[in-house]
ZASEVO-863139 format. One record per residue (C-alpha): x, y, z; residue number from 1; residue in one letter. Coordinates in nm, 3 decimals. Example, Ala and Ser with C-alpha at 12.3 -4.5 7.8 and 13.67 -1.06 7.14 Angstrom:
% ZASEVO-863139
+---------+---------+---------+-----+-----+
|    east |   north |      up |   n | res |
+---------+---------+---------+-----+-----+
|   1.230 |  -0.450 |   0.780 |   1 |   A |
|   1.367 |  -0.106 |   0.714 |   2 |   S |
+---------+---------+---------+-----+-----+
END
This chain:
% ZASEVO-863139
+---------+---------+---------+-----+-----+
|    east |   north |      up |   n | res |
+---------+---------+---------+-----+-----+
|  -6.638 |  24.205 | -17.892 |   1 |   M |
|  -6.917 |  24.302 | -18.134 |   2 |   K |
|  -7.003 |  24.600 | -17.915 |   3 |   K |
|  -6.639 |  24.714 | -17.917 |   4 |   I |
|  -6.615 |  24.690 | -18.297 |   5 |   L |
|  -6.947 |  24.872 | -18.332 |   6 |   L |
|  -6.820 |  25.150 | -18.108 |   7 |   F |
|  -6.504 |  25.190 | -18.315 |   8 |   M |
|  -6.710 |  25.199 | -18.635 |   9 |   G |
|  -6.943 |  25.465 | -18.499 |  10 |   V |
|  -6.644 |  25.675 | -18.395 |  11 |   V |
|  -6.489 |  25.648 | -18.740 |  12 |   A |
|  -6.811 |  25.749 | -18.916 |  13 |   L |
|  -6.943 |  25.998 | -18.666 |  14 |   S |
|  -6.781 |  26.311 | -18.803 |  15 |   S |
|  -6.730 |  26.361 | -19.171 |  16 |   T |
|  -6.762 |  26.737 | -19.132 |  17 |   A |
|  -6.438 |  26.858 | -18.982 |  18 |   M |
|  -6.475 |  27.121 | -18.715 |  19 |   A |
|  -6.184 |  27.266 | -18.525 |  20 |   Q |
|  -5.960 |  26.964 | -18.463 |  21 |   T |
|  -5.910 |  26.847 | -18.107 |  22 |   Q |
|  -5.546 |  26.760 | -18.175 |  23 |   V |
|  -5.306 |  26.914 | -18.422 |  24 |   Q |
|  -4.938 |  26.956 | -18.501 |  25 |   K |
|  -4.740 |  27.023 | -18.185 |  26 |   G |
|  -4.996 |  26.868 | -17.949 |  27 |   S |
|  -4.877 |  26.630 | -17.677 |  28 |   I |
|  -5.116 |  26.356 | -17.566 |  29 |   I |
|  -5.074 |  26.140 | -17.255 |  30 |   I |
|  -5.289 |  25.827 | -17.206 |  31 |   D |
|  -5.263 |  25.629 | -16.881 |  32 |   P |
|  -5.461 |  25.308 | -16.923 |  33 |   Y |
|  -5.550 |  24.962 | -16.796 |  34 |   I |
|  -5.577 |  24.658 | -17.019 |  35 |   G |
|  -5.796 |  24.348 | -17.028 |  36 |   V |
|  -5.756 |  24.058 | -17.042 |  37 |   P |
|  -5.425 |  23.945 | -16.898 |  38 |   N |
|  -5.375 |  23.680 | -17.168 |  39 |   W |
|  -5.159 |  23.440 | -16.970 |  40 |   A |
|  -5.390 |  23.434 | -16.670 |  41 |   N |
|  -5.715 |  23.424 | -16.863 |  42 |   S |
|  -5.616 |  23.159 | -17.120 |  43 |   I |
|  -5.323 |  22.953 | -16.992 |  44 |   L |
|  -5.327 |  22.951 | -16.615 |  45 |   Y |
|  -5.698 |  22.921 | -16.549 |  46 |   N |
|  -5.708 |  22.580 | -16.716 |  47 |   E |
|  -5.589 |  22.384 | -16.413 |  48 |   L |
|  -5.869 |  22.251 | -16.195 |  49 |   D |
|  -5.827 |  22.425 | -15.857 |  50 |   P |
|  -5.904 |  22.107 | -15.663 |  51 |   D |
|  -5.771 |  21.814 | -15.860 |  52 |   T |
|  -5.767 |  21.527 | -15.614 |  53 |   Q |
|  -5.563 |  21.300 | -15.844 |  54 |   E |
|  -5.261 |  21.529 | -15.827 |  55 |   T |
|  -5.316 |  21.652 | -15.472 |  56 |   G |
|  -5.343 |  22.013 | -15.589 |  57 |   V |
|  -5.555 |  22.248 | -15.376 |  58 |   T |
|  -5.604 |  22.623 | -15.328 |  59 |   D |
|  -5.509 |  22.701 | -15.687 |  60 |   Y |
|  -5.506 |  23.071 | -15.780 |  61 |   K |
|  -5.348 |  23.299 | -16.036 |  62 |   T |
|  -5.086 |  23.564 | -15.961 |  63 |   N |
|  -5.138 |  23.916 | -16.086 |  64 |   G |
|  -5.509 |  23.919 | -16.161 |  65 |   G |
|  -5.668 |  23.989 | -16.499 |  66 |   M |
|  -5.545 |  24.346 | -16.562 |  67 |   L |
|  -5.235 |  24.504 | -16.707 |  68 |   S |
|  -5.125 |  24.865 | -16.663 |  69 |   Y |
|  -4.958 |  25.113 | -16.891 |  70 |   G |
|  -4.926 |  25.456 | -17.042 |  71 |   G |
|  -4.871 |  25.620 | -17.379 |  72 |   R |
|  -4.724 |  25.956 | -17.472 |  73 |   A |
|  -4.749 |  26.102 | -17.822 |  74 |   E |
|  -4.620 |  26.413 | -17.997 |  75 |   Y |
|  -4.789 |  26.516 | -18.322 |  76 |   L |
|  -4.526 |  26.603 | -18.582 |  77 |   V |
|  -4.810 |  26.679 | -18.827 |  78 |   A |
|  -5.182 |  26.738 | -18.787 |  79 |   D |
|  -5.259 |  26.373 | -18.860 |  80 |   D |
|  -4.936 |  26.191 | -18.765 |  81 |   F |
|  -4.765 |  26.142 | -18.430 |  82 |   G |
|  -4.471 |  25.959 | -18.276 |  83 |   I |
|  -4.445 |  25.844 | -17.917 |  84 |   G |
|  -4.384 |  25.566 | -17.670 |  85 |   I |
|  -4.602 |  25.295 | -17.516 |  86 |   D |
|  -4.503 |  25.123 | -17.190 |  87 |   V |
|  -4.708 |  24.854 | -17.020 |  88 |   N |
|  -4.662 |  24.611 | -16.733 |  89 |   Y |
|  -4.832 |  24.292 | -16.621 |  90 |   E |
|  -4.785 |  24.009 | -16.374 |  91 |   V |
|  -4.903 |  23.656 | -16.444 |  92 |   S |
|  -4.854 |  23.312 | -16.295 |  93 |   G |
|  -5.011 |  23.072 | -16.051 |  94 |   F |
|  -4.985 |  22.945 | -15.695 |  95 |   N |
|  -5.112 |  22.623 | -15.537 |  96 |   F |
|  -5.067 |  22.384 | -15.248 |  97 |   N |
|  -4.987 |  22.018 | -15.301 |  98 |   Y |
|  -4.916 |  21.708 | -15.095 |  99 |   T |
|  -4.616 |  21.480 | -15.127 | 100 |   D |
|  -4.538 |  21.146 | -14.962 | 101 |   S |
|  -4.193 |  21.049 | -14.834 | 102 |   T |
|  -4.094 |  20.691 | -14.759 | 103 |   Y |
|  -3.898 |  20.616 | -14.442 | 104 |   D |
|  -3.716 |  20.281 | -14.487 | 105 |   P |
|  -3.629 |  20.260 | -14.115 | 106 |   A |
|  -3.992 |  20.251 | -14.007 | 107 |   S |
|  -4.129 |  20.121 | -14.339 | 108 |   N |
|  -4.387 |  20.398 | -14.338 | 109 |   T |
|  -4.487 |  20.694 | -14.554 | 110 |   Y |
|  -4.522 |  21.046 | -14.420 | 111 |   S |
|  -4.730 |  21.306 | -14.603 | 112 |   T |
|  -4.642 |  21.675 | -14.607 | 113 |   S |
|  -4.813 |  21.977 | -14.760 | 114 |   K |
|  -4.612 |  22.225 | -14.968 | 115 |   Y |
|  -4.669 |  22.540 | -15.171 | 116 |   N |
|  -4.559 |  22.603 | -15.530 | 117 |   Y |
|  -4.543 |  22.951 | -15.684 | 118 |   D |
|  -4.474 |  23.057 | -16.042 | 119 |   Y |
|  -4.461 |  23.426 | -16.136 | 120 |   K |
|  -4.380 |  23.612 | -16.458 | 121 |   A |
|  -4.335 |  23.989 | -16.460 | 122 |   K |
|  -4.351 |  24.143 | -16.808 | 123 |   K |
|  -4.267 |  24.495 | -16.918 | 124 |   I |
|  -4.286 |  24.629 | -17.273 | 125 |   R |
|  -4.139 |  24.957 | -17.398 | 126 |   A |
|  -4.224 |  25.035 | -17.761 | 127 |   M |
|  -4.174 |  25.318 | -18.007 | 128 |   L |
|  -4.511 |  25.410 | -18.155 | 129 |   R |
|  -4.628 |  25.561 | -18.486 | 130 |   L |
|  -4.986 |  25.687 | -18.505 | 131 |   T |
|  -5.201 |  25.803 | -18.795 | 132 |   Y |
|  -5.512 |  26.007 | -18.705 | 133 |   H |
|  -5.788 |  25.943 | -18.959 | 134 |   F |
|  -6.078 |  26.122 | -18.785 | 135 |   V |
|  -6.037 |  26.451 | -18.598 | 136 |   Q |
|  -6.295 |  26.700 | -18.482 | 137 |   N |
|  -6.374 |  26.900 | -18.171 | 138 |   E |
|  -6.474 |  26.587 | -17.974 | 139 |   R |
|  -6.332 |  26.279 | -18.147 | 140 |   V |
|  -5.978 |  26.173 | -18.231 | 141 |   D |
|  -5.972 |  25.830 | -18.401 | 142 |   A |
|  -5.644 |  25.668 | -18.504 | 143 |   Y |
|  -5.456 |  25.359 | -18.609 | 144 |   T |
|  -5.112 |  25.277 | -18.471 | 145 |   A |
|  -4.810 |  25.051 | -18.497 | 146 |   F |
|  -4.560 |  25.005 | -18.215 | 147 |   A |
|  -4.244 |  24.801 | -18.177 | 148 |   G |
|  -3.968 |  24.767 | -17.921 | 149 |   G |
|  -3.844 |  24.579 | -17.616 | 150 |   Y |
|  -4.010 |  24.312 | -17.404 | 151 |   K |
|  -3.853 |  24.208 | -17.075 | 152 |   G |
|  -3.971 |  23.907 | -16.875 | 153 |   V |
|  -3.860 |  23.798 | -16.529 | 154 |   N |
|  -3.981 |  23.444 | -16.455 | 155 |   R |
|  -3.931 |  23.268 | -16.122 | 156 |   S |
|  -4.045 |  22.955 | -15.942 | 157 |   T |
|  -4.040 |  22.893 | -15.568 | 158 |   A |
|  -4.154 |  22.631 | -15.320 | 159 |   S |
|  -4.114 |  22.546 | -14.952 | 160 |   N |
|  -4.049 |  22.182 | -15.048 | 161 |   D |
|  -3.694 |  22.107 | -14.919 | 162 |   P |
|  -3.614 |  21.913 | -15.237 | 163 |   G |
|  -3.727 |  22.186 | -15.476 | 164 |   F |
|  -3.473 |  22.381 | -15.681 | 165 |   Q |
|  -3.586 |  22.742 | -15.755 | 166 |   P |
|  -3.549 |  22.861 | -16.112 | 167 |   T |
|  -3.541 |  23.194 | -16.293 | 168 |   T |
|  -3.576 |  23.284 | -16.660 | 169 |   G |
|  -3.608 |  23.566 | -16.911 | 170 |   E |
|  -3.790 |  23.630 | -17.239 | 171 |   A |
|  -3.699 |  23.388 | -17.517 | 172 |   L |
|  -3.741 |  23.667 | -17.774 | 173 |   I |
|  -3.709 |  24.014 | -17.612 | 174 |   P |
|  -3.913 |  24.189 | -17.882 | 175 |   V |
|  -4.267 |  24.330 | -17.867 | 176 |   A |
|  -4.489 |  24.488 | -18.130 | 177 |   F |
|  -4.850 |  24.601 | -18.151 | 178 |   R |
|  -5.110 |  24.683 | -18.417 | 179 |   L |
|  -5.404 |  24.889 | -18.294 | 180 |   A |
|  -5.701 |  25.107 | -18.373 | 181 |   V |
|  -5.845 |  25.341 | -18.115 | 182 |   G |
|  -6.025 |  25.661 | -18.032 | 183 |   A |
|  -6.023 |  25.942 | -17.780 | 184 |   R |
|  -6.344 |  26.119 | -17.681 | 185 |   I |
|  -6.286 |  26.462 | -17.526 | 186 |   Y |
|  -6.527 |  26.607 | -17.271 | 187 |   F |
|  -6.332 |  26.928 | -17.228 | 188 |   T |
|  -6.067 |  27.091 | -17.444 | 189 |   E |
|  -5.788 |  26.894 | -17.279 | 190 |   N |
|  -5.941 |  26.596 | -17.093 | 191 |   I |
|  -6.116 |  26.287 | -17.227 | 192 |   G |
|  -6.121 |  25.909 | -17.233 | 193 |   I |
|  -5.941 |  25.664 | -17.459 | 194 |   N |
|  -6.023 |  25.317 | -17.587 | 195 |   M |
|  -5.797 |  25.101 | -17.801 | 196 |   E |
|  -5.840 |  24.759 | -17.962 | 197 |   L |
|  -5.512 |  24.592 | -18.049 | 198 |   G |
|  -5.322 |  24.274 | -18.127 | 199 |   A |
|  -4.997 |  24.169 | -17.956 | 200 |   F |
|  -4.784 |  24.392 | -17.734 | 201 |   G |
|  -5.042 |  24.412 | -17.454 | 202 |   G |
|  -5.405 |  24.350 | -17.380 | 203 |   A |
|  -5.674 |  24.316 | -17.647 | 204 |   L |
|  -5.866 |  24.611 | -17.501 | 205 |   L |
|  -5.700 |  24.909 | -17.335 | 206 |   Q |
|  -5.892 |  25.202 | -17.191 | 207 |   F |
|  -5.829 |  25.498 | -16.964 | 208 |   G |
|  -5.814 |  25.876 | -16.961 | 209 |   V |
|  -5.648 |  26.118 | -17.204 | 210 |   S |
|  -5.474 |  26.445 | -17.129 | 211 |   F |
|  -5.383 |  26.685 | -17.408 | 212 |   K |
|  -5.124 |  26.960 | -17.384 | 213 |   I |
|  -5.247 |  27.203 | -17.652 | 214 |   P |
|  -5.049 |  27.413 | -17.896 | 215 |   T |
|  -5.055 |  27.788 | -17.837 | 216 |   Y |
+---------+---------+---------+-----+-----+
END
């Protein structure tokens, strides 16, 4: 985390002398990215011991991994201000095997069977985004942003246990928002990399490539 904050600070202070700006009014910027961590998987679902003998749980694993995926598109309505959209998607959840005992009164015996339980949550966010660019030069575009919009969640549970009742669910509050600071570093006139540090509305750290459609 300290390295990330240091990087953002260096970007913000790196260019007080403004050369020809890399982005300007009329520019369109497209940022495909991946995000880390997947909060649900890294904080909530990794807490269960994968081999807890007391509960009969074995082969515990998370669904969806530790990454999320998304993309941003921005149009600069002024040299230092842009509007756009941010869409990201992630899958979280967990899967495990467990044993259950069934009593047979006719034979006065217990039989043990092994079953699988699966929980999965698919999340998509689509947010309107406002961005202020506070450092611009021929290589660096640093910004701060606010985004707000829709969050959709599709939750489901499943099991091969004959007595299990599958369930489905949606987001309790279908609203997402994000506060962020980030930077783009351009290696050519129109291609670079992006890195963003943010709260809510996606992963803490998002990074990927940047494509700029210039103004002529």
